[in-house]
C-alpha positions in Angstrom: 15.1 1.5 -25.0 18.2 1.2 -26.7 18.3 1.6 -30.5 21.2 0.4 -32.4 22.7 3.2 -34.7 22.6 3.1 -38.4 26.3 4.0 -39.2 28.6 2.5 -36.7 32.3 3.5 -36.6 33.7 0.8 -38.2 36.5 -0.4 -35.6 39.8 -1.7 -36.6 39.4 -5.5 -35.7 36.8 -5.5 -38.7 39.7 -5.3 -41.3 40.4 -9.2 -40.9 38.5 -10.4 -44.0 36.2 -12.9 -41.7 34.0 -14.5 -44.8 31.3 -14.1 -42.5 30.1 -10.1 -43.5 26.5 -9.8 -44.1 26.4 -13.8 -43.6 23.2 -15.7 -44.1 23.1 -19.4 -44.1 19.9 -19.3 -46.2 18.2 -17.0 -48.5 15.1 -16.9 -46.1 14.8 -17.0 -42.6 13.4 -20.2 -41.2 10.5 -20.4 -39.9 11.3 -22.5 -36.9 14.4 -23.8 -34.6 14.9 -25.7 -31.5 17.3 -23.0 -30.3 17.8 -19.0 -31.5 20.8 -17.2 -29.6 20.2 -13.5 -30.8 23.7 -11.8 -30.8 26.6 -13.0 -32.6 29.4 -11.9 -30.5 31.7 -14.3 -27.6 28.8 -14.7 -25.7 26.6 -16.0 -29.0 29.2 -17.7 -30.6 31.0 -19.7 -27.6 27.3 -21.0 -26.6 26.5 -22.0 -29.8 29.6 -24.2 -29.9 29.2 -25.8 -27.3 25.7 -26.5 -27.9 26.5 -28.4 -31.2 30.0 -29.6 -30.2 29.3 -32.6 -29.1 28.2 -34.8 -31.8 26.0 -37.5 -30.0 23.2 -37.4 -32.5 21.2 -35.2 -30.8 22.5 -32.2 -32.0 19.8 -29.4 -32.1 18.7 -27.3 -34.9 20.3 -23.6 -34.1 19.6 -20.2 -35.4 21.3 -17.1 -34.9 19.8 -13.8 -35.6 22.1 -10.4 -35.3 20.8 -7.2 -35.8 23.5 -5.6 -37.6 27.0 -7.6 -39.0 28.7 -10.7 -37.7 30.2 -9.6 -34.9 30.2 -6.4 -34.9 29.2 -5.1 -31.7 30.9 -5.0 -28.5 32.9 -7.9 -29.1 34.5 -7.0 -32.2 35.3 -3.7 -30.9 36.5 -4.4 -27.8 41.1 -4.6 -27.5 41.2 -8.3 -26.5 42.3 -7.9 -23.3 42.5 -11.1 -21.5 43.0 -9.6 -18.1 41.6 -11.5 -14.8 40.4 -9.2 -12.0 43.2 -10.3 -10.1 42.7 -8.8 -7.0 41.0 -5.0 -7.3 37.4 -6.5 -6.5 38.5 -8.8 -4.0 38.1 -6.0 -1.4 34.1 -5.4 -2.3 33.7 -9.1 -3.4 34.8 -10.1 0.3 32.3 -7.5 1.9 29.6 -8.7 -0.9 29.5 -12.0 -1.0 31.7 -13.3 2.1 35.2 -14.7 1.6 34.7 -17.7 0.1 32.5 -16.5 -2.5 35.3 -13.4 -3.5 38.1 -16.6 -3.5 36.0 -18.1 -6.4 35.2 -15.2 -8.3 39.2 -14.7 -8.4 40.5 -18.4 -9.4 37.4 -18.1 -12.1 38.8 -15.2 -14.0 42.5 -16.7 -13.6 40.8 -20.5 -15.0 39.6 -18.4 -18.0 43.0 -17.3 -19.0 44.3 -21.0 -19.0 40.4 -21.9 -20.9 40.6 -19.6 -23.8 44.2 -21.0 -24.1 43.1 -24.7 -24.5 40.5 -23.5 -27.1 42.9 -22.1 -29.2 45.1 -25.1 -29.1 42.2 -27.0 -29.4 40.7 -25.5 -32.3 43.9 -24.4 -33.7 42.6 -20.9 -34.1 44.3 -18.3 -35.7 43.6 -14.8 -33.9 47.0 -13.8 -32.3 46.3 -14.7 -28.9 49.3 -14.3 -26.6 49.5 -15.5 -23.5 52.1 -12.8 -21.1 51.7 -10.9 -17.9 49.2 -8.3 -17.3 50.6 -4.7 -15.2 48.7 -3.1 -13.6 50.4 0.3 -13.3 49.6 3.3 -10.4 50.6 6.5 -11.2 48.5 8.7 -8.5 50.1 8.8 -5.2 46.8 8.8 -3.0 45.1 5.8 -5.6 48.0 4.3 -5.3 48.5 4.7 -1.6 44.9 3.6 -1.0 44.7 0.0 -3.4 48.0 -1.0 -1.4 47.0 -0.5 1.7 43.4 -2.4 0.8 45.6 -5.4 -1.0 48.0 -6.1 2.6 45.1 -5.2 5.0 43.4 -8.6 2.8 46.2 -10.4 3.1 47.1 -9.9 6.9 43.0 -11.0 7.2 44.2 -14.2 5.7 42.6 -14.0 2.0 44.8 -15.9 -0.3 45.7 -14.4 -3.4 47.1 -16.4 -6.6 51.0 -17.1 -6.1 51.0 -15.9 -9.7 49.9 -12.0 -8.5 53.5 -10.4 -8.0 53.6 -7.0 -6.5 56.4 -4.1 -6.4 56.1 -1.4 -4.1 59.4 0.2 -4.9 58.6 3.6 -7.5 62.0 3.2 -9.0 61.8 -0.3 -9.5 58.3 -0.1 -10.9 58.9 2.2 -13.3 61.9 0.0 -14.8 59.6 -3.1 -14.7 57.0 -1.4 -16.1 58.4 0.9 -18.6 55.9 3.7 -17.9 56.9 7.0 -16.6 56.2 8.0 -13.3 54.8 4.4 -12.3 54.6 4.7 -8.1 53.0 1.0 -7.5 52.7 -2.0 -9.8 50.6 -5.3 -9.8 51.8 -7.8 -12.3 49.9 -11.6 -13.1 49.0 -13.7 -16.1 47.2 -12.4 -18.6 46.6 -13.0 -22.5 45.6 -10.9 -25.6 43.7 -11.7 -28.3 42.3 -10.6 -31.9 38.4 -11.1 -30.5 37.0 -10.6 -34.0 39.3 -13.5 -35.5 38.8 -15.9 -32.2 34.7 -15.3 -32.8 34.7 -15.6 -36.5 36.5 -19.0 -36.4 34.1 -20.6 -33.7 31.0 -19.3 -36.1 32.5 -20.5 -39.1 33.1 -24.2 -37.2 29.4 -23.8 -36.0 28.5 -23.5 -39.5 30.1 -26.3 -40.4 27.7 -28.1 -37.5 24.5 -27.0 -39.2 24.2 -23.5 -37.4 22.3 -21.0 -39.5 23.6 -17.0 -39.3 21.1 -14.4 -40.3 22.7 -11.0 -40.3 21.1 -8.0 -40.6 18.0 -9.6 -38.8 17.0 -7.5 -35.5 14.4 -9.1 -33.4 11.6 -6.6 -33.0 9.6 -8.5 -29.9 9.4 -11.8 -28.2 6.6 -13.5 -26.7 5.9 -16.8 -25.0 3.4 -18.5 -27.0 0.6 -19.5 -25.5 -0.3 -22.8 -26.7 0.8 -25.7 -24.8 4.6 -26.1 -26.4 5.3 -22.8 -24.7 7.6 -22.1 -27.8 9.0 -18.4 -28.3 7.8 -16.3 -31.3 10.1 -13.8 -32.7 9.2 -11.4 -34.8 11.6 -9.6 -37.8 11.5 -7.8 -40.9 12.0 -10.4 -42.7 9.4 -12.7 -40.9 8.5 -14.6 -38.0 10.9 -17.9 -35.8 9.3 -20.1 -33.5 11.9 -21.3 -30.9 11.6 -23.9 -28.5 14.5 -22.4 -26.4 16.1 -18.9 -27.1 19.6 -17.2 -26.0 19.8 -13.7 -25.5 23.0 -12.6 -25.7 22.4 -8.9 -26.5 24.5 -7.4 -23.5 24.2 -3.6 -23.6 20.6 -3.8 -25.5 19.3 -7.0 -23.6 16.2 -4.5 -22.6 14.9 -3.7 -25.9 13.8 -7.6 -25.9 13.9 -8.2 -22.1 12.0 -5.5 -20.1 12.8 -6.8 -16.8 16.3 -6.1 -17.9 16.0 -2.1 -17.8 18.3 -0.5 -15.2 20.0 -4.4 -14.7 22.4 -3.7 -17.8 23.3 -0.6 -18.5 24.4 0.5 -22.1 28.2 2.6 -21.7 30.1 3.8 -24.2 33.7 3.1 -24.6 36.4 4.4 -27.0 39.7 2.6 -28.7 42.1 3.6 -30.8 45.2 1.8 -32.6 48.9 3.2 -32.0 51.8 2.2 -34.5 54.8 3.7 -35.7 54.9 4.8 -39.5 56.7 2.4 -41.8 59.8 5.1 -42.7 62.5 2.8 -41.3 61.8 3.1 -37.5 60.9 0.1 -35.5 58.4 0.3 -32.5 60.3 -0.4 -29.3 59.3 -3.6 -28.2 56.5 -4.3 -25.4 55.5 -7.4 -23.8 53.4 -7.5 -21.7 49.6 -5.9 -22.0 48.9 -2.9 -19.5 46.2 -1.4 -17.3 47.2 2.5 -16.7 45.9 4.0 -13.6 46.0 7.8 -13.3 43.4 8.7 -10.7 40.7 7.4 -9.3 38.0 5.8 -12.1 40.9 7.2 -14.7 42.6 4.0 -16.5 43.4 3.0 -19.8 44.0 -0.5 -21.1 46.7 -1.2 -23.6 47.7 -4.3 -26.0 50.9 -4.6 -28.0 50.4 -6.7 -30.6 52.8 -8.5 -32.5 52.8 -6.0 -35.6 54.4 -4.0 -33.5 51.3 -1.8 -33.2 49.6 -0.9 -30.0 45.8 -0.8 -29.1 44.5 1.4 -26.2 41.4 2.2 -24.7 39.8 4.1 -21.8 40.4 7.8 -22.3 38.6 7.7 -18.9 39.6 11.5 -18.1 38.0 12.8 -21.4 35.0 10.4 -21.5 34.0 10.7 -17.9 34.0 14.7 -18.2 29.8 14.4 -19.1 27.4 11.7 -18.1 26.0 12.0 -22.1 29.4 10.9 -23.1 29.2 7.4 -21.8 26.3 7.4 -18.8 23.5 5.2 -21.1 24.5 6.1 -24.4 23.7 3.0 -27.2 25.2 5.0 -29.9 28.4 3.8 -31.9 28.5 5.7 -34.6 30.0 9.4 -33.0 33.2 9.8 -31.6 33.5 11.4 -27.6 34.5 14.7 -28.1 38.2 15.2 -26.9 38.9 11.5 -27.5 41.2 11.6 -30.3 43.4 14.6 -28.7 43.8 12.5 -25.7 45.5 9.6 -27.8 47.9 12.0 -29.7 51.4 11.4 -29.1 50.2 8.9 -26.6 53.1 6.5 -25.8 55.7 9.2 -26.4 53.8 10.6 -23.0 53.8 7.4 -21.5 56.5 5.1 -22.2 60.3 5.7 -21.9 61.9 4.7 -25.1 58.7 5.7 -27.3 60.1 9.2 -27.5 61.6 9.5 -30.8 58.8 6.9 -32.4 56.7 9.1 -33.8 53.9 6.9 -33.0 50.7 8.3 -34.0 47.0 6.7 -34.0 46.1 5.0 -37.4 42.1 3.7 -36.0 39.9 5.2 -33.6 36.7 3.9 -32.3 33.7 3.7 -29.8 32.3 0.7 -29.1 28.8 0.1 -26.3 29.5 -2.3 -23.4 26.8 -3.9 -20.8 27.0 -3.0 -17.6 25.4 -5.2 -14.9 23.8 -3.1 -12.0 25.9 -5.3 -9.4 28.7 -5.7 -11.6 28.4 -9.4 -12.3 27.1 -10.8 -15.9 23.6 -12.6 -15.7 23.5 -15.9 -16.5 20.8 -18.7 -16.6 17.7 -19.3 -17.5 15.6 -16.0 -16.5 13.3 -16.5 -13.9 9.7 -17.2 -14.3 10.3 -17.4 -18.5 10.8 -20.9 -19.3 13.0 -21.8 -22.2 14.5 -18.4 -22.1 18.1 -17.7 -21.2 20.8 -15.3 -21.1 24.2 -14.3 -21.3 24.6 -11.2 -20.8 25.7 -7.6 -18.8 29.7 -8.4 -18.4 30.6 -4.8 -17.5 33.4 -4.3 -19.9 35.3 -7.1 -18.6 33.9 -10.0 -20.6 37.3 -11.5 -22.2 37.9 -13.5 -18.7 34.6 -14.4 -18.1 32.3 -15.3 -21.5 33.7 -18.6 -22.3 32.7 -20.1 -18.7 29.4 -18.4 -19.1 28.6 -19.5 -22.6 29.9 -23.0 -21.7 27.7 -23.5 -18.7 24.1 -21.7 -20.4 25.0 -24.1 -23.4 24.8 -26.9 -21.0 21.4 -25.9 -19.5 19.9 -25.0 -23.0 20.9 -28.8 -24.2 19.7 -30.4 -20.9 23.2 -31.6 -19.8 22.8 -30.3 -16.3 19.5 -29.7 -14.5 21.2 -26.3 -13.0 24.0 -24.2 -12.5 24.3 -25.8 -9.4 26.0 -28.6 -12.0 28.4 -25.6 -13.0 31.5 -23.9 -11.8 29.9 -20.8 -12.7 30.5 -18.1 -9.9 27.3 -18.0 -7.3 27.1 -14.3 -8.1 26.9 -14.6 -11.8 23.2 -16.7 -11.7 20.4 -14.8 -12.6 18.0 -15.1 -10.0 14.8 -13.2 -9.0 16.1 -11.6 -6.4 18.6 -10.0 -8.8 16.5 -8.7 -10.9 13.9 -7.1 -8.3 17.0 -5.3 -6.6 17.1 -1.4 -7.4 20.4 -0.7 -6.3 22.7 0.2 -9.4 26.2 0.6 -8.8 27.2 1.3 -12.6 27.6 5.4 -11.9 29.4 5.4 -9.0 31.7 2.3 -10.2 32.5 4.4 -13.0 32.6 7.6 -12.1 33.2 8.1 -8.0 31.8 11.0 -6.8 32.2 13.0 -10.3 29.5 15.8 -10.7 27.2 14.5 -13.8 28.8 16.9 -15.9 32.4 19.1 -15.0 
């Protein structure tokens, strides 16, 4: 069981005043609802939005139960990197699912960038959304050599990558384009960045206008299906019990607390992120107009988001985090910093980026967050097998920004009854929750994160 910490380290993103902190739409917990959504992050907000958006005279009653504060978990803590996995998992996906499905998985994430852009424009969401280029930068010779060889092998075998993907193999040119010292290889493609908490807060405010009931600091203690003919789900909380015709779990790393079937299917993984800014002393931050993944070695990488105020969001510090499995694997405590992470980010921009040496850039905020890593690296979406009325959208493996919107749209359509099955959606089949996936004993999380590293080094 993965309990929530009492005093999480507050992330920088929550400095935005959403008007939803400690929100309870009604003083008392409702006794029943058509749909109960557990979790108030991106998955829950996007699903609620699509459940309630259609005003066709049959809007269901929706109650949202959040164990802590609104959007205070993984969504409110991630860096907001809307970056598709344009090529990095293509080889694994092709070997595992075949060429056609691998291509579908790749296209799906690219489409998500544009779907988020369309949603932001449709709703006029003030969430610092920027459409830009994402750059994968390699500075380790062996990793760069292996990645390029795999990419070129796939191309020779006829695997079609998007025309949008741009590869620079000349180190001098790659370093000049990226601005990262010691760049050996560069992949570039369309990506985006966003302030996640602002995005989700807007969606919740819209859902509240449409009749949703949000109840923060209301953890679900147990969840059982009624033996009566109505088959409703009975959810017990410290504030009372609520019965629901349908339940959606958007609980990500904490899913197995309520659904034991997900034990060893979704593993909590602790991450670190920080905000870096140039002190306001007459200096101007050097300009960056791309997002980054900087890959220093096997499984060692950081992601980086330049913000329109000149500050930088950086997440990762894998060289520190991966020193000991206890730092990250199965660690659901976001109230304690990983030892050494703060020192890792000291003079970060000065060390890595040309032109930042005299900037004085320094860390202003640092925090942790708990991600939910799926055993086979793909989210679990749909109606849970053999549990009618129970739905899930969780397990995004630290990669939810270019996946969640489509997953939430698909599961919302199921819950509304607009479609009979996920066959009627564009959701890639490997995302569908199936009995086969639940019964598999394979778990790739540690290998994917840490490779062949010893558990403690």
